[in-house]
FIDOKOL-433124 format. One record per residue (C-alpha): residue number from 1; x, y, z. Coordinates in pm, 1 decimal, m for minus. Layout:
residues N
<NUM,<X,Y,Z>>
...
end
This chain:
residues 552
<1,<12116.0,6852.7,12383.1>>
<2,<12231.1,6876.3,11995.1>>
<3,<11994.5,6712.7,11744.9>>
<4,<12133.4,6397.3,11581.4>>
<5,<12112.7,6441.6,11200.9>>
<6,<12290.2,6343.5,10889.5>>
<7,<12177.7,6657.5,10728.1>>
<8,<12364.2,6993.8,10655.1>>
<9,<12229.4,7329.2,10559.6>>
<10,<12242.1,7373.3,10186.2>>
<11,<12132.9,7622.8,9940.0>>
<12,<11955.3,7469.1,9638.6>>
<13,<11846.8,7605.2,9311.2>>
<14,<11615.1,7428.4,9072.7>>
<15,<11715.7,7486.0,8690.3>>
<16,<11561.4,7401.9,8366.3>>
<17,<11639.5,7044.8,8261.6>>
<18,<11716.3,6885.6,7925.6>>
<19,<12075.1,7034.1,7870.1>>
<20,<12417.9,6929.5,7926.1>>
<21,<12514.3,6984.1,8305.4>>
<22,<12827.8,7204.6,8224.0>>
<23,<12614.0,7445.2,8012.9>>
<24,<12423.6,7545.1,8360.0>>
<25,<12714.7,7716.5,8462.4>>
<26,<12902.9,8045.9,8364.1>>
<27,<13252.7,7960.6,8250.6>>
<28,<13529.2,8029.5,8508.5>>
<29,<13892.1,7967.5,8504.9>>
<30,<13936.9,8123.6,8847.8>>
<31,<14105.5,7871.4,9071.1>>
<32,<13899.8,7573.1,8939.9>>
<33,<14070.7,7254.6,9108.0>>
<34,<13783.7,7004.8,8987.1>>
<35,<13550.1,7038.1,8691.9>>
<36,<13409.4,6703.4,8581.7>>
<37,<13136.0,6455.2,8626.5>>
<38,<13064.8,6278.0,8928.7>>
<39,<12856.4,5981.9,9023.7>>
<40,<12611.5,6045.4,9322.8>>
<41,<12416.7,5710.6,9387.4>>
<42,<12289.5,5610.2,9032.1>>
<43,<12293.2,5955.1,8898.6>>
<44,<12565.4,6125.4,8709.9>>
<45,<12618.4,6477.8,8809.9>>
<46,<12861.8,6750.2,8747.7>>
<47,<13081.2,6902.3,9031.8>>
<48,<13288.5,7225.0,9015.7>>
<49,<13508.4,7314.2,9299.3>>
<50,<13765.2,7592.7,9326.4>>
<51,<13874.4,7919.6,9510.4>>
<52,<13805.4,8282.7,9377.5>>
<53,<14102.8,8488.2,9432.3>>
<54,<14040.8,8856.1,9530.7>>
<55,<14275.4,9135.0,9437.8>>
<56,<14346.4,9431.3,9648.2>>
<57,<14037.3,9624.5,9738.6>>
<58,<13980.5,9943.0,9547.9>>
<59,<13965.8,10127.9,9883.4>>
<60,<14330.3,10040.4,9963.2>>
<61,<14482.1,10306.6,9712.7>>
<62,<14279.2,10577.4,9936.4>>
<63,<14415.3,10431.6,10264.5>>
<64,<14756.6,10423.2,10117.1>>
<65,<14755.4,10789.8,9997.7>>
<66,<14637.9,10906.0,10328.7>>
<67,<14880.3,10705.7,10563.3>>
<68,<15161.4,10605.9,10319.3>>
<69,<15113.9,10239.3,10443.0>>
<70,<15142.9,9985.8,10155.6>>
<71,<14828.9,9743.0,10183.7>>
<72,<14875.7,9383.6,10056.1>>
<73,<14549.7,9224.2,10093.8>>
<74,<14473.0,8956.6,9844.7>>
<75,<14279.0,8658.5,9969.4>>
<76,<14045.0,8374.8,9832.0>>
<77,<13722.0,8236.1,9871.3>>
<78,<13650.3,7841.9,9837.1>>
<79,<13339.5,7747.3,9629.6>>
<80,<13168.3,7448.0,9520.7>>
<81,<12859.4,7363.3,9295.2>>
<82,<12700.0,7030.7,9242.1>>
<83,<12454.3,6982.2,8953.7>>
<84,<12211.5,6672.5,8958.2>>
<85,<11955.6,6573.4,8695.4>>
<86,<11642.9,6482.2,8887.9>>
<87,<11332.2,6412.5,8661.3>>
<88,<11249.3,6687.7,8432.5>>
<89,<11482.4,6948.2,8648.6>>
<90,<11834.3,6999.1,8733.8>>
<91,<11916.2,7077.9,9091.8>>
<92,<12213.2,7295.1,9172.7>>
<93,<12340.6,7257.9,9539.1>>
<94,<12585.9,7529.7,9612.7>>
<95,<12844.6,7611.4,9873.0>>
<96,<13037.1,7930.4,9960.2>>
<97,<13022.4,8156.0,9664.8>>
<98,<12938.5,7881.3,9408.1>>
<99,<12599.2,8022.3,9332.5>>
<100,<12785.0,8298.7,9127.7>>
<101,<12856.2,8031.6,8870.1>>
<102,<12483.1,7939.7,8795.7>>
<103,<12356.1,8070.3,8465.0>>
<104,<12080.2,8308.0,8586.7>>
<105,<11861.3,8241.0,8270.5>>
<106,<11808.6,7889.2,8370.0>>
<107,<11694.4,7931.4,8750.7>>
<108,<11332.4,7850.6,8843.5>>
<109,<11283.1,8179.7,9015.1>>
<110,<10962.1,8038.6,9196.2>>
<111,<11110.6,7731.9,9318.2>>
<112,<11203.2,7814.9,9681.5>>
<113,<10893.3,8067.5,9724.9>>
<114,<10657.4,7764.6,9617.4>>
<115,<10797.4,7549.1,9881.8>>
<116,<10777.3,7806.9,10140.3>>
<117,<10424.2,7879.0,10084.2>>
<118,<10340.1,7498.1,10130.4>>
<119,<10577.4,7436.4,10429.0>>
<120,<10651.3,7752.3,10631.1>>
<121,<10454.3,7811.4,10958.6>>
<122,<10227.2,8093.6,10857.1>>
<123,<10215.4,8223.9,11226.4>>
<124,<10572.6,8251.4,11267.5>>
<125,<10725.4,8414.4,10967.9>>
<126,<11085.9,8553.3,11046.8>>
<127,<11153.8,8784.3,10760.1>>
<128,<11003.3,8893.7,10439.8>>
<129,<11188.7,9068.2,10143.0>>
<130,<10941.9,9237.3,9894.7>>
<131,<10959.1,9458.8,9610.0>>
<132,<10702.7,9715.7,9463.4>>
<133,<10562.5,9591.3,9125.2>>
<134,<10615.7,9924.9,8949.0>>
<135,<10887.4,10165.6,8842.6>>
<136,<10937.9,10302.8,9179.2>>
<137,<11199.5,10023.6,9265.8>>
<138,<11109.7,10040.1,9626.2>>
<139,<11219.6,9708.9,9789.9>>
<140,<11180.7,9626.6,10180.0>>
<141,<11344.9,9361.4,10395.5>>
<142,<11162.7,9341.8,10736.3>>
<143,<11261.6,9101.3,11006.4>>
<144,<11067.9,8995.0,11326.1>>
<145,<11297.1,8784.2,11529.9>>
<146,<10982.4,8656.2,11742.1>>
<147,<10792.8,8559.9,11424.6>>
<148,<10461.7,8685.1,11306.3>>
<149,<10186.9,8618.8,11055.0>>
<150,<10188.5,8817.2,10714.5>>
<151,<9989.1,9098.3,10883.3>>
<152,<10287.0,9193.9,11097.0>>
<153,<10513.7,9282.6,10806.0>>
<154,<10304.0,9566.7,10673.4>>
<155,<10276.6,9381.9,10322.3>>
<156,<10062.7,9582.1,10088.0>>
<157,<9763.1,9417.4,9945.2>>
<158,<9820.1,9519.3,9608.2>>
<159,<10143.1,9564.5,9391.9>>
<160,<10370.4,9390.3,9628.8>>
<161,<10582.7,9106.1,9498.6>>
<162,<10717.2,8895.2,9802.1>>
<163,<11058.3,8749.1,9660.8>>
<164,<11193.0,8590.9,9978.7>>
<165,<11062.9,8464.6,10293.9>>
<166,<11220.2,8296.2,10612.5>>
<167,<11088.8,8093.3,10912.5>>
<168,<11044.8,7765.9,11066.5>>
<169,<10892.2,7508.4,10818.1>>
<170,<10760.8,7155.8,10851.3>>
<171,<11000.3,6935.1,10628.9>>
<172,<10749.9,6649.2,10608.7>>
<173,<10889.1,6396.1,10332.6>>
<174,<11244.0,6483.9,10392.6>>
<175,<11517.0,6314.1,10574.9>>
<176,<11557.0,6605.1,10829.2>>
<177,<11205.9,6554.5,10958.3>>
<178,<11252.6,6162.8,10980.4>>
<179,<11559.7,6207.1,11172.0>>
<180,<11454.5,6482.5,11401.6>>
<181,<11068.3,6517.3,11413.2>>
<182,<11124.3,6893.7,11435.3>>
<183,<11067.7,7202.9,11230.8>>
<184,<11359.0,7393.7,11078.4>>
<185,<11449.4,7737.0,10997.4>>
<186,<11458.4,7777.2,10616.3>>
<187,<11495.6,8051.1,10368.7>>
<188,<11301.4,8051.1,10060.0>>
<189,<11324.3,8274.6,9757.8>>
<190,<11457.9,8190.0,9399.2>>
<191,<11659.4,7930.8,9594.6>>
<192,<11580.1,7734.6,9904.0>>
<193,<11818.3,7704.3,10205.8>>
<194,<11716.0,7366.3,10370.4>>
<195,<11899.6,7077.0,10550.5>>
<196,<11983.0,6807.4,10311.9>>
<197,<12125.3,6454.5,10393.2>>
<198,<12492.9,6343.7,10360.5>>
<199,<12432.0,6002.0,10176.1>>
<200,<12390.7,6002.8,9794.8>>
<201,<12069.3,5788.0,9815.9>>
<202,<11883.2,5999.8,10082.0>>
<203,<11982.6,6318.2,9896.6>>
<204,<11839.5,6188.3,9575.9>>
<205,<11527.0,6083.8,9753.4>>
<206,<11505.2,6438.0,9921.2>>
<207,<11545.1,6619.2,9580.0>>
<208,<11263.8,6400.8,9436.3>>
<209,<11059.9,6491.5,9760.9>>
<210,<11133.4,6870.5,9675.3>>
<211,<10956.5,6848.5,9348.4>>
<212,<10664.2,6665.3,9474.5>>
<213,<10626.1,6930.7,9745.3>>
<214,<10631.4,7221.2,9511.0>>
<215,<10384.1,7060.8,9279.3>>
<216,<10119.9,7014.9,9581.9>>
<217,<9819.9,7232.7,9537.8>>
<218,<9821.4,7544.1,9777.6>>
<219,<9438.8,7619.0,9827.6>>
<220,<9469.5,7558.3,10205.3>>
<221,<9807.5,7745.1,10266.4>>
<222,<9766.8,8088.4,10458.0>>
<223,<10054.9,8209.2,10253.5>>
<224,<9889.9,8146.0,9922.8>>
<225,<9832.2,8519.9,9886.9>>
<226,<10213.8,8532.9,9820.3>>
<227,<10149.2,8380.8,9476.5>>
<228,<9857.7,8606.1,9350.1>>
<229,<10086.5,8760.7,9114.3>>
<230,<10265.9,8449.7,8935.9>>
<231,<10563.3,8423.4,8712.1>>
<232,<10508.1,8329.6,8349.4>>
<233,<10602.7,7991.4,8268.5>>
<234,<10916.5,8017.2,8020.5>>
<235,<10799.1,7711.9,7831.4>>
<236,<10503.5,7926.5,7690.3>>
<237,<10707.1,8043.0,7396.0>>
<238,<10416.0,8178.9,7203.2>>
<239,<10334.9,8420.4,7498.4>>
<240,<10682.6,8497.7,7554.9>>
<241,<10756.5,8594.1,7205.1>>
<242,<10465.8,8825.6,7212.5>>
<243,<10556.1,8980.9,7533.0>>
<244,<10930.1,9029.9,7416.6>>
<245,<10803.6,9187.8,7098.4>>
<246,<10623.9,9471.4,7306.9>>
<247,<10914.8,9491.3,7527.8>>
<248,<11161.5,9548.2,7232.6>>
<249,<10950.6,9837.4,7111.5>>
<250,<10943.6,10001.9,7454.2>>
<251,<11311.8,9946.6,7484.2>>
<252,<11351.5,10165.8,7183.3>>
<253,<11115.2,10455.8,7335.9>>
<254,<10792.5,10342.1,7178.9>>
<255,<10542.1,10485.3,7437.4>>
<256,<10239.8,10289.7,7293.7>>
<257,<10392.2,9956.1,7375.5>>
<258,<10313.1,10002.0,7725.1>>
<259,<10423.4,10165.6,8070.0>>
<260,<10796.0,10154.0,8099.0>>
<261,<11050.6,10252.7,8359.7>>
<262,<11406.8,10206.2,8516.1>>
<263,<11404.6,9978.3,8834.5>>
<264,<11676.2,9886.2,9069.9>>
<265,<11718.3,9505.2,9109.9>>
<266,<11666.6,9374.2,9453.1>>
<267,<12012.5,9227.2,9430.3>>
<268,<12174.2,9553.1,9445.9>>
<269,<11963.6,9753.3,9669.4>>
<270,<12231.4,9756.8,9933.1>>
<271,<12489.2,9884.8,9712.6>>
<272,<12306.1,10153.8,9540.9>>
<273,<12343.1,10392.2,9844.7>>
<274,<12717.0,10381.9,9815.2>>
<275,<12743.9,10353.7,9431.8>>
<276,<12890.6,10653.0,9219.7>>
<277,<12802.6,10494.1,8891.6>>
<278,<12687.2,10193.6,8712.1>>
<279,<12869.9,10045.2,8403.0>>
<280,<12680.8,9845.5,8135.2>>
<281,<12893.7,9585.6,7931.0>>
<282,<12774.2,9375.6,7636.3>>
<283,<12546.0,9654.6,7541.4>>
<284,<12553.8,9657.4,7181.5>>
<285,<12802.9,9870.5,6955.9>>
<286,<12959.1,10178.3,7101.0>>
<287,<13114.7,10019.8,7410.8>>
<288,<13022.5,10037.2,7782.1>>
<289,<12745.4,10288.0,7891.4>>
<290,<12799.7,10460.9,8228.5>>
<291,<12512.9,10604.9,8410.9>>
<292,<12468.6,10753.4,8759.5>>
<293,<12194.4,10705.7,9037.9>>
<294,<12047.8,11049.6,8932.0>>
<295,<12005.8,10966.2,8559.8>>
<296,<11686.7,10858.7,8432.2>>
<297,<11602.6,10601.4,8164.0>>
<298,<11697.4,10814.8,7853.1>>
<299,<12067.5,10730.3,7890.9>>
<300,<11980.7,10350.8,7841.2>>
<301,<11681.8,10408.6,7601.0>>
<302,<11911.7,10615.0,7372.5>>
<303,<12147.6,10315.1,7325.1>>
<304,<11863.2,10058.2,7268.7>>
<305,<11690.2,10306.0,7006.4>>
<306,<12016.2,10252.2,6813.0>>
<307,<11994.7,9860.6,6794.3>>
<308,<11772.2,9702.3,6555.4>>
<309,<11440.8,9595.3,6714.2>>
<310,<11489.5,9226.7,6664.7>>
<311,<11799.1,9237.3,6859.1>>
<312,<11700.0,9453.5,7145.8>>
<313,<11576.8,9163.9,7387.9>>
<314,<11891.4,8971.7,7313.2>>
<315,<12108.6,9256.6,7394.5>>
<316,<11906.9,9308.1,7718.5>>
<317,<11970.7,8958.5,7814.5>>
<318,<12342.0,8972.0,7736.6>>
<319,<12402.9,9300.2,7910.7>>
<320,<12584.0,9314.7,8241.0>>
<321,<12552.3,9602.1,8495.6>>
<322,<12865.9,9637.4,8722.8>>
<323,<12823.1,9870.4,9028.1>>
<324,<13102.4,10101.0,9074.0>>
<325,<13230.4,10323.1,9360.2>>
<326,<13335.0,10614.0,9159.0>>
<327,<13155.5,10844.0,8903.5>>
<328,<13341.1,10712.3,8600.6>>
<329,<13239.3,10345.7,8605.8>>
<330,<13596.0,10216.6,8671.8>>
<331,<13614.8,10103.4,9037.5>>
<332,<13404.4,9798.4,9066.1>>
<333,<13217.1,9697.6,9389.1>>
<334,<12924.0,9478.4,9467.0>>
<335,<12760.3,9219.8,9244.0>>
<336,<12736.3,9205.9,8875.0>>
<337,<12380.2,9180.7,8771.7>>
<338,<12193.2,9103.9,8447.9>>
<339,<12075.6,9411.3,8254.4>>
<340,<11724.0,9261.7,8225.6>>
<341,<11672.2,9306.4,8593.1>>
<342,<11702.9,9684.3,8567.2>>
<343,<11359.5,9745.0,8384.1>>
<344,<10988.2,9749.8,8471.0>>
<345,<10728.0,9727.1,8196.5>>
<346,<10366.7,9639.4,8148.7>>
<347,<10182.9,9486.6,7861.3>>
<348,<9855.5,9340.9,7766.3>>
<349,<9804.3,9019.1,7551.3>>
<350,<9476.1,8851.1,7473.1>>
<351,<9303.1,9073.7,7727.7>>
<352,<9551.4,8962.9,8041.3>>
<353,<9786.3,9188.3,8211.5>>
<354,<10145.4,9116.4,8217.1>>
<355,<10426.4,9288.8,8407.3>>
<356,<10811.7,9240.0,8331.5>>
<357,<10974.3,9308.1,8666.2>>
<358,<11335.1,9209.8,8783.0>>
<359,<11382.2,9020.6,8467.8>>
<360,<11092.2,8794.8,8487.5>>
<361,<10734.1,8813.0,8340.2>>
<362,<10439.5,8801.9,8576.6>>
<363,<10077.4,8763.3,8511.8>>
<364,<9850.3,8961.7,8736.7>>
<365,<9559.8,8710.5,8822.4>>
<366,<9208.0,8798.4,8688.4>>
<367,<9051.8,8798.9,9023.7>>
<368,<9338.7,9006.2,9172.9>>
<369,<9320.2,9247.3,8876.9>>
<370,<8946.3,9291.6,8931.8>>
<371,<8977.9,9352.9,9279.9>>
<372,<9211.2,9632.7,9198.0>>
<373,<9007.6,9788.3,8944.7>>
<374,<8707.5,9785.9,9155.2>>
<375,<8886.4,9954.8,9459.0>>
<376,<9021.2,10222.7,9210.4>>
<377,<8691.0,10272.4,9049.6>>
<378,<8547.7,10338.7,9398.4>>
<379,<8801.3,10560.4,9489.9>>
<380,<8784.4,10778.9,9189.3>>
<381,<8433.3,10884.2,9277.4>>
<382,<8560.1,11102.7,9565.4>>
<383,<8553.9,11424.5,9366.9>>
<384,<8702.9,11756.2,9510.5>>
<385,<8469.1,12071.1,9484.3>>
<386,<8701.0,12286.7,9309.9>>
<387,<8712.1,12503.2,8976.2>>
<388,<8986.9,12509.4,8714.5>>
<389,<9016.3,12719.0,8394.4>>
<390,<9082.8,12555.5,8054.6>>
<391,<9439.2,12431.8,8013.9>>
<392,<9566.2,12526.2,7666.5>>
<393,<9911.0,12355.4,7618.9>>
<394,<10183.1,12615.3,7508.2>>
<395,<10440.7,12350.2,7420.9>>
<396,<10702.8,12546.0,7644.8>>
<397,<10902.7,12366.1,7908.6>>
<398,<10734.4,12581.1,8176.2>>
<399,<10388.5,12498.0,8065.9>>
<400,<10276.7,12331.3,8379.9>>
<401,<10410.9,12625.0,8584.7>>
<402,<10209.6,12877.3,8369.5>>
<403,<9887.4,12688.2,8426.5>>
<404,<9935.9,12671.2,8797.5>>
<405,<9979.2,13065.2,8801.5>>
<406,<9667.7,13084.9,8579.2>>
<407,<9454.0,12875.8,8827.3>>
<408,<9591.5,13083.1,9113.4>>
<409,<9426.9,13404.4,8964.1>>
<410,<9108.4,13281.1,9095.7>>
<411,<8987.1,13414.9,9431.0>>
<412,<9119.6,13186.1,9717.9>>
<413,<9386.8,13003.4,9526.2>>
<414,<9763.3,13045.8,9580.7>>
<415,<10030.0,12909.9,9353.1>>
<416,<10319.8,12710.8,9520.7>>
<417,<10443.0,12555.3,9208.8>>
<418,<10843.2,12583.6,9213.8>>
<419,<10809.6,12719.5,9557.2>>
<420,<11027.6,12448.8,9738.3>>
<421,<11036.3,12356.2,10092.4>>
<422,<11327.7,12205.4,10279.3>>
<423,<11327.4,11986.5,10582.4>>
<424,<11591.4,11746.5,10745.5>>
<425,<11437.5,11450.9,10584.1>>
<426,<11341.8,11618.7,10251.8>>
<427,<11593.0,11871.0,10148.6>>
<428,<11410.0,11977.3,9837.9>>
<429,<11042.5,11911.8,9759.6>>
<430,<10721.6,12072.0,9647.8>>
<431,<10442.1,12104.3,9926.3>>
<432,<10186.1,12131.2,9636.2>>
<433,<10131.2,12315.4,9309.8>>
<434,<9836.6,12512.6,9424.6>>
<435,<9653.6,12559.1,9764.9>>
<436,<9279.2,12580.5,9718.3>>
<437,<9024.7,12820.0,9890.9>>
<438,<8940.6,12559.4,10151.9>>
<439,<9317.4,12492.2,10233.1>>
<440,<9324.6,12193.2,10006.4>>
<441,<9686.0,12090.5,9878.1>>
<442,<9637.5,12055.9,9507.3>>
<443,<9886.2,11849.6,9305.5>>
<444,<9841.4,11931.5,8915.8>>
<445,<9984.6,11712.6,8624.2>>
<446,<9920.3,11675.9,8256.0>>
<447,<9920.0,11298.3,8237.4>>
<448,<10056.9,11251.3,7880.2>>
<449,<10219.1,10895.3,7969.7>>
<450,<10186.3,10661.3,8261.2>>
<451,<10509.8,10745.6,8426.0>>
<452,<10362.0,11094.1,8489.9>>
<453,<10108.5,10952.5,8727.2>>
<454,<10399.3,10785.5,8940.9>>
<455,<10553.9,11133.9,8961.3>>
<456,<10214.4,11277.3,9085.7>>
<457,<10168.4,11030.1,9356.3>>
<458,<10520.4,11058.0,9456.6>>
<459,<10489.9,11422.5,9506.0>>
<460,<10154.4,11404.2,9706.8>>
<461,<10288.1,11119.7,9912.6>>
<462,<10605.1,11312.4,10003.5>>
<463,<10430.9,11631.9,10094.7>>
<464,<10155.7,11442.4,10310.9>>
<465,<10416.3,11264.5,10513.2>>
<466,<10638.5,11579.7,10556.8>>
<467,<10331.4,11802.8,10663.9>>
<468,<10228.5,11534.0,10916.2>>
<469,<10560.5,11431.9,11045.3>>
<470,<10782.5,11723.0,11040.0>>
<471,<10678.1,12055.7,11219.6>>
<472,<10934.9,12254.9,10976.8>>
<473,<10709.1,12164.4,10669.0>>
<474,<10385.4,12309.9,10809.4>>
<475,<10568.4,12618.8,10934.9>>
<476,<10704.0,12668.8,10575.9>>
<477,<10376.1,12606.7,10419.0>>
<478,<10207.5,12884.8,10623.2>>
<479,<10505.0,13116.7,10569.4>>
<480,<10484.0,13082.9,10198.3>>
<481,<10100.1,13107.2,10182.3>>
<482,<10093.3,13431.2,10397.0>>
<483,<10371.8,13591.0,10219.9>>
<484,<10164.5,13556.6,9888.3>>
<485,<9834.0,13627.8,10036.4>>
<486,<9847.1,13828.6,10364.4>>
<487,<9493.2,13776.9,10448.7>>
<488,<9565.4,13413.3,10519.7>>
<489,<9757.8,13406.4,10848.2>>
<490,<9751.1,13010.2,10895.0>>
<491,<9677.8,12721.1,10667.3>>
<492,<9572.3,12390.7,10805.5>>
<493,<9578.3,12125.0,10501.1>>
<494,<9234.3,11994.1,10478.8>>
<495,<9321.2,11702.0,10219.6>>
<496,<9488.5,11620.5,9916.0>>
<497,<9359.8,11682.3,9559.3>>
<498,<9501.1,11515.3,9268.5>>
<499,<9410.2,11729.8,8953.0>>
<500,<9496.9,11600.4,8606.9>>
<501,<9463.6,11699.6,8224.8>>
<502,<9535.9,11515.5,7918.7>>
<503,<9308.9,11228.4,8034.8>>
<504,<9026.4,11165.0,8273.8>>
<505,<9035.2,11000.4,8601.5>>
<506,<8878.9,10676.1,8474.8>>
<507,<8979.7,10319.9,8557.3>>
<508,<8993.9,10243.2,8198.7>>
<509,<9242.9,10502.0,8112.0>>
<510,<9485.5,10422.0,8400.0>>
<511,<9765.1,10155.5,8347.6>>
<512,<9746.5,9880.9,8589.2>>
<513,<10083.2,9984.7,8751.5>>
<514,<9931.2,10349.2,8802.6>>
<515,<9625.9,10181.6,8959.8>>
<516,<9839.6,9990.1,9209.7>>
<517,<10044.9,10315.4,9292.2>>
<518,<9695.2,10505.1,9348.5>>
<519,<9588.3,10233.9,9592.0>>
<520,<9923.2,10256.5,9781.4>>
<521,<9877.9,10638.3,9801.6>>
<522,<9522.9,10609.3,9933.3>>
<523,<9645.1,10357.1,10186.6>>
<524,<9904.1,10611.4,10319.5>>
<525,<9657.9,10886.1,10316.0>>
<526,<9428.4,10705.4,10541.1>>
<527,<9730.5,10617.0,10765.3>>
<528,<9817.8,10988.2,10779.5>>
<529,<9435.8,11075.7,10838.4>>
<530,<9424.0,11285.2,10518.7>>
<531,<9138.8,11295.3,10282.5>>
<532,<9223.9,11218.3,9916.6>>
<533,<9011.9,11350.7,9630.2>>
<534,<9029.9,11393.0,9269.6>>
<535,<8962.0,11662.2,8998.5>>
<536,<8965.1,11672.7,8626.4>>
<537,<9096.4,11988.1,8447.1>>
<538,<8918.3,12099.4,8120.4>>
<539,<9192.5,12102.7,7849.6>>
<540,<9262.7,12154.6,7507.7>>
<541,<9430.8,11863.4,7323.1>>
<542,<9789.2,11922.6,7237.7>>
<543,<9747.3,11874.6,6863.7>>
<544,<9455.6,12129.2,6848.3>>
<545,<9639.9,12373.1,7030.1>>
<546,<9944.4,12350.4,6817.9>>
<547,<9703.3,12384.8,6520.5>>
<548,<9584.2,12704.9,6660.9>>
<549,<9904.6,12851.1,6736.8>>
<550,<10026.0,12771.5,6380.0>>
<551,<9713.2,12946.0,6232.8>>
<552,<9766.6,13251.2,6451.0>>
end
């Protein structure tokens, strides 16, 4: 029998208060039918209702060219947004595509998740959307229809930011619970999908109750672990100004400001696979910038470098990225996203660690950070019993390859650098840089900057997975080794060795994001039953090597 309730499922955002309600929305003239103040109980809110007209889809031209059939497919999407000031906050209730009108800068990104931590049934979580807190841009949506605790979702203990969860929740204090005495399926992230009442008075009481619930302590929640990495309060202007000053330097290519990288926003992860290019608008002088999924950060960093440092963060906020189907950045598809969500950055202020991720600042909790450091310090004690010659940098582009060949001149070592393997899942990858005398897979890197460590981890992880799961990879490894050294007829990898020059394997010399990546690799290695060890390569500093070359 259907439940009797006056409530209807509604998507709710919480916005910064203290400004005119109309200023909380992006301007739109697209089919607006009503845009004016409204009274909801004893509160004066603001309502926008309209329809968004969609033009002919970009793919219709292709269909017409193939078939000769003219497609005329315009349509419309109804939407509504209701803004209500409640206490220190403004709540935005959205229907249809109304959420697209909300000014993203004003959204309290933690609102829905904080509610979920306090009200979701921790043993019956239905889905979890998470993202790696590093420059890898890896994001994961896992759904378990029968529900599970967090352990069932494979969430990594370090470096994983949960951005959305769903499942049955206790709605104590809300009208729905009073009317039904039931749990209800909610979605919680930067917004909250929850049943809200139809009468003005009850609605306002529920919105006040949402504020109260989010402000409750969470120490008794089994989901509290989701908040170990917390967003920085936007009202802390002194701290925000310091962090943005460092970010401005990094945007222009300053490697000493902190680790920096390009990251895909979670909102476009589904569009990336089909994207041909991305067009950045409102990106300083010089017009739009177009980059492809294969481009690195340089194409964007070059534009930022041409902008005055004091204006870079403002340009970052104003920039918008359009996902395009073609390679030229013309045929738009998917959502438009703020440019600020496309970067990952790490900084230290007053001894605390902060990460810029998906357009927000996060502080990594001191206890959480200490756990990471402790585990990494213990991991780095596992050293490989291998010998390496002195690495004297040559400043040439093939410097690393030259060094790998030098290592392979030692008895029992084989150089596989640039000797690529190919499998169905990995069309082009390196099995390792050098095979050691005990069949160790040695990955070699000069760590001049933090991003190099991520590349080293990725190379090692890809090779380990392929060798364990793809028979072709092991066959190719044996063929390549025996071709170079005919005395070694079969190689069975005994473990992974990460060998670095340029710095030491020391927790104090690794950025927090690099530490998180290392723990992730160690976790994967254990899963694959592969031993992970470390080696330090004796090296000459690049400046000293350059001085010697000049003197010669």
